[in-house]
C-alpha positions in Angstrom: 0.0 0.0 0.0 1.4 3.3 -1.1 2.1 5.8 1.8 1.7 9.5 0.9 3.3 11.6 3.6 0.9 14.5 4.5 2.4 18.0 4.3 1.3 21.4 5.7 2.4 24.9 4.8 4.3 25.1 8.0 7.8 26.3 6.9 9.6 25.8 10.2 10.6 22.4 8.9 11.8 21.4 5.4 11.2 17.8 4.4 12.1 16.0 1.1 9.3 13.8 -0.1 9.1 11.1 -2.7 5.3 10.9 -2.3 3.4 13.7 -0.6 -0.3 14.4 0.1 -1.2 18.1 0.3 -4.5 20.0 0.1 -6.0 22.8 -2.0 -7.1 24.4 1.3 -3.4 25.3 2.0 -3.2 27.4 -1.2 -6.8 28.5 -1.8 -6.4 32.1 -0.6 -3.0 32.6 -2.2 -2.7 34.9 -5.2 0.2 32.8 -6.6 0.0 29.2 -5.3 3.4 27.5 -5.1 4.7 24.5 -3.3 7.8 25.3 -1.3 9.1 21.7 -0.6 10.8 19.1 -2.7 8.9 16.1 -3.9 8.7 13.5 -6.7 4.9 13.0 -6.8 2.0 14.9 -5.4 -1.5 13.8 -4.4 -3.6 17.0 -3.9 -6.8 16.7 -1.9 -9.5 19.3 -2.7 -9.9 20.8 0.8 -13.6 19.9 1.0 -13.4 18.3 4.5 -11.5 21.2 5.9 -14.1 23.6 4.6 -16.9 21.5 5.9 -15.5 21.6 9.4 -15.5 25.4 9.3 -18.9 26.3 7.9 -22.5 25.3 7.7 -22.7 21.6 6.6 -25.4 22.5 4.1 -23.1 24.9 2.3 -19.5 24.9 1.0 -17.0 27.7 1.4 -15.2 26.5 -1.7 -15.8 27.8 -5.2 -15.4 24.9 -7.6 -13.7 27.1 -10.3 -11.2 28.4 -7.8 -10.5 24.8 -6.5 -9.9 23.6 -10.1 -7.7 26.6 -10.8 -5.4 25.8 -7.8 -5.2 22.2 -8.9 -4.2 23.0 -12.4 -1.7 25.6 -11.2 0.0 23.0 -8.9 -0.2 20.2 -11.5 -0.4 17.2 -9.1 0.1 13.6 -10.0 -3.4 12.9 -8.6 -6.2 15.1 -7.4 -9.8 14.9 -6.2 -12.8 16.7 -7.8 -14.6 19.0 -5.3 -16.9 16.8 -3.3 -19.5 17.3 -0.6 -18.8 15.1 2.4 -21.5 14.0 5.0 -21.7 14.6 8.7 -23.3 12.1 11.1 -26.4 14.3 11.9 -27.4 14.8 8.2 -30.7 13.1 7.1 -30.4 10.7 4.2 -32.2 13.2 1.9 -29.4 15.7 2.5 -26.7 13.0 1.9 -28.4 12.0 -1.4 -28.4 15.7 -2.5 -24.8 16.2 -1.6 -23.8 13.0 -3.5 -25.7 14.3 -6.6 -23.7 17.5 -6.3 -20.5 15.5 -6.0 -21.4 13.5 -9.1 -22.0 16.7 -11.0 -18.6 18.0 -10.1 -16.9 14.7 -11.0 -18.5 15.0 -14.5 -17.4 18.6 -14.7 -13.8 17.9 -13.7 -13.7 15.0 -16.2 -14.7 17.4 -19.0 -12.7 20.4 -17.9 -9.3 19.1 -17.0 -6.7 16.5 -18.1 -5.5 16.0 -14.5 -5.6 12.4 -13.2 -8.6 12.3 -11.0 -9.3 10.1 -7.9 -13.0 10.9 -7.1 -14.4 10.6 -3.6 -16.9 7.9 -2.9 -19.7 8.7 -0.5 -22.6 6.4 0.6 -25.4 6.5 3.2 -26.4 2.8 3.2 -25.4 -0.5 1.7 -27.4 -0.1 -1.5 -26.1 3.4 -2.2 -22.6 2.1 -1.6 -22.7 -0.4 -4.4 -24.8 1.9 -6.7 -22.3 4.7 -6.3 -19.3 2.5 -6.9 -21.1 1.2 -10.1 -21.6 4.8 -11.2 -17.9 5.6 -10.7 -17.1 2.5 -12.6 -19.4 3.5 -15.5 -17.3 6.7 -15.8 -14.2 4.7 -16.3 -12.5 5.4 -13.0 -10.3 2.6 -11.7 -8.9 4.6 -8.7 -11.2 6.1 -6.1 -11.0 7.5 -2.6 -13.2 6.8 0.4 -15.2 9.7 1.7 -18.2 9.5 4.1 -19.1 5.8 4.2 -21.7 3.9 6.3 -20.8 0.5 7.5 -22.6 -2.6 6.3 -24.6 -2.4 9.6 -25.7 1.1 8.7 -23.6 2.6 11.6 -21.8 5.8 10.8 -18.1 5.0 10.9 -16.7 8.5 11.3 -14.4 9.1 8.3 -13.8 12.5 9.6 -10.6 13.7 11.3 -8.4 11.1 12.8 -9.2 7.5 11.8 -10.1 6.0 15.2 -9.5 2.2 15.3 -12.8 0.3 15.7 -14.6 -2.7 14.3 -17.2 -0.4 12.6 -14.3 1.5 10.9 -12.8 -1.8 9.7 -16.2 -2.8 8.4 -16.5 0.3 6.3 -13.1 -0.2 4.8 -13.5 -3.9 4.0 -17.0 -3.6 2.6 -16.0 -0.7 0.4 -12.9 -2.5 -0.8 -14.8 -5.8 -1.5 -17.4 -3.9 -3.6 -14.6 -2.0 -5.4 -12.9 -5.3 -6.1 -16.0 -6.5 -8.0 -15.3 -3.7 -10.5 -11.6 -4.1 -10.4 -11.2 -0.6 -8.8 -8.4 0.5 -6.5 -9.0 2.4 -3.3 -7.3 5.3 -1.5 -8.3 6.1 2.1 -7.5 9.5 3.6 -5.6 9.8 6.9 -5.3 6.0 7.6 -1.5 5.9 7.9 -0.9 7.5 11.2 0.5 4.3 12.9 2.3 1.2 11.6 -0.5 -1.0 13.1 -3.4 0.7 11.2 -1.3 1.1 8.1 -0.7 -2.7 7.9 -4.3 -3.5 8.6 -5.2 -1.2 5.6 -2.6 -2.9 3.4 -3.9 -6.4 4.4 -7.4 -5.2 3.5 -6.2 -4.5 0.0 -6.2 -0.7 -0.1 -4.0 0.8 -2.9 -2.9 3.8 -0.9 -3.3 6.0 2.2 -1.8 9.2 3.6 -1.3 10.8 7.0 0.0 13.9 8.6 0.1 11.9 11.8 3.9 11.4 11.7 4.4 15.2 12.0 1.5 15.8 14.4 2.8 13.1 16.8 6.3 14.6 16.7 4.9 18.0 17.6 3.3 16.5 20.7 6.4 14.7 21.8 5.9 11.3 20.3 8.0 8.9 18.2 6.8 6.0 16.2 8.3 2.6 16.5 8.2 -0.1 13.7 5.1 -2.4 13.6 3.9 -0.7 16.8 2.5 2.8 17.6 3.8 5.9 19.2 5.9 6.3 22.4 6.2 9.5 24.3 9.6 11.1 23.9 9.0 14.7 24.8 10.0 16.9 27.7 6.8 16.4 29.8 5.0 19.5 28.5 2.8 17.9 25.8 -0.9 17.9 26.3 -1.9 15.3 23.7 -2.7 11.7 24.6 -1.1 9.7 27.4 1.8 11.6 29.0 4.1 9.9 31.4 6.3 12.5 33.1 9.8 11.7 34.2 13.4 11.7 33.0 14.1 8.0 32.8 13.8 6.3 29.4 12.5 3.2 31.3 9.3 5.3 32.0 8.6 5.4 28.3 10.1 2.4 26.6 10.2 -1.3 27.4 13.2 -3.5 26.5 11.9 -4.4 23.0 11.2 -0.7 22.3 14.7 0.2 23.3 16.1 -2.6 21.1 14.2 -1.2 18.1 15.5 2.3 18.8 19.1 1.0 19.0 18.8 -0.5 15.6 16.9 2.4 13.9 18.5 3.5 10.7 16.5 6.7 10.2 18.5 9.8 9.2 18.4 11.1 12.8 19.2 7.9 14.7 22.0 6.7 12.4 24.0 9.8 13.3 24.1 8.7 16.9 25.7 5.7 18.7 23.7 2.5 18.9 22.5 3.4 22.4 18.7 3.8 23.0 19.1 6.4 25.7 21.4 8.6 23.6 19.1 8.4 20.6 16.1 9.0 22.8 17.7 12.1 24.4 18.7 13.3 20.9 15.1 13.5 19.9 13.6 14.5 23.2 13.7 18.2 22.9 13.6 18.5 19.1 10.3 18.0 17.3 11.9 18.4 13.9 14.2 15.4 14.6 11.1 13.4 15.8 9.4 14.4 12.5 12.2 13.0 10.4 12.3 9.8 12.5 8.6 9.3 12.3 8.3 9.9 8.6 11.2 7.4 7.9 9.6 4.7 10.0 6.3 5.0 8.2 8.0 4.8 4.8 9.8 1.6 6.0 6.4 0.1 6.8 5.4 0.7 3.2 8.5 -1.1 2.0 7.7 -4.0 4.3 4.1 -4.3 2.9 5.5 -4.3 -0.6 7.6 -7.3 0.2 4.5 -9.3 0.9 2.5 -7.9 -2.0 2.2 -11.2 -3.8 2.1 -13.5 -0.8 -0.9 -12.7 1.5 -0.3 -15.9 3.6 3.2 -14.9 4.5 2.1 -11.3 5.1 -0.5 -12.6 7.5 2.1 -14.7 9.3 4.3 -11.7 9.7 1.5 -9.6 11.1 0.5 -12.3 13.5 4.0 -11.9 15.1 3.9 -8.1 15.1 0.6 -6.3 15.3 -0.9 -9.6 16.5 0.9 -9.1 19.8 0.0 -5.4 20.1 -2.7 -3.6 22.1 -4.9 -3.7 19.0 -4.7 -7.5 18.5 -8.5 -7.7 18.7 -8.8 -5.5 15.6 -6.3 -7.5 13.7 -8.1 -10.8 14.6 -11.4 -9.2 13.6 -9.9 -8.0 10.3 -8.7 -11.5 9.4 -12.2 -13.0 10.2 -14.0 -10.5 8.1 -11.8 -10.9 5.1 -11.2 -14.7 5.2 -14.6 -16.0 6.4 -17.4 -13.4 5.7 -18.8 -13.5 2.2 -19.8 -10.2 0.7 -23.4 -11.3 0.2 -23.8 -11.8 4.0 -23.3 -8.1 4.5 -26.7 -7.2 3.0 
C-alpha cells in the first residue's frame, strides 16, 4: 500500500518527499499558489473536508472554479474533484443531495481538465454504496478515494478527522474494498497511515494507498513512532496530547523491546548517533523536527515491508501475527482476518 506523507504549509521544517499528500485548502487564498518543498509525486486533496469543518454543513465555502484553478496551477500527480462530504447528523435526503452535487462535479472535472482524478466515494447505506461504486465504474474510474461511508450495519463509521480504530471502521473499509474489487477498482483512504498497526491493517485489506500527517503531528506532541507498533512518548513532559508519562528516565517510556528497536533504527536522525537507546532518545527528546524526520522514515519503511508481501498474502498474515498480532490492537487484527477470510460479501446485506 502506497504511503503518501501528508504535508502542511508550516515552513519551520523542510522535508524532502518522494510521495506527498497536500490540500488545496493550503493554497486556496494565495494569489500565486506555489509548493515550497521538494517532492517526486504529489497527491492533492481538494480541501472539502477542511471547509466542511469550518462552515454550515449545508453549504460549502469553496468555489469549484477556484479549486480547479489551484489544482491546475500546482499540477499534481493525482487530485480529487470537489466533493460534498457528509456529517453524522445529516438526514439521508441531504446526503443524497450532496452526492448528486458530488457526481455533478466529477463529471465537470472529467470534461474540464486532463489531470488524473481520484474521485471521492460517499454512501449513506449498503445499496447506495454499491450503486455509487457502479456509477464511478461507468465513468471509467479505476482509482477512487473513500469519503463518508456507512458500514454494512448502517452505523456511521466516522471518516472525519483522525481515523479511530474500531470494528465499525474496519467494516467500512473492508465492505467498500470488496465492492470496489467486484469492479476491479483500487481504493485510497485519507488519513489512515498514522501508525504502523493501522497502516498494515489497511494494506492487508487491499487498499491501494493511504496518507497521513500523523507522523508530523505526533512529533509536535512529543511522540516517536516505532516499527510495527505505535507511538511512544519522547517529549519533555510538556505535551498535552494523549497519554503523557512524566519523568526523565527512558524506562518510564520504553520497554526492553522498544529500546532494542531504537538502538537498531537507521533513520536519518538515529543513524548519526551511537547505537544506544538512551542517547538516541535524548537526541530527539527536545527537538520535534528530529522526531518528525524519524517518524516519517519509520512509516516509509512500513510501506517497504508491505510491498515485500504484495504477492504472498499468507506470508504477510504470518508476519502480522507476530507483530501487530501481539500489540494492544490485537483484537482489531483478529477481527480483520475473520472479516476478510470468512465473511462473504453477500452476507453483508
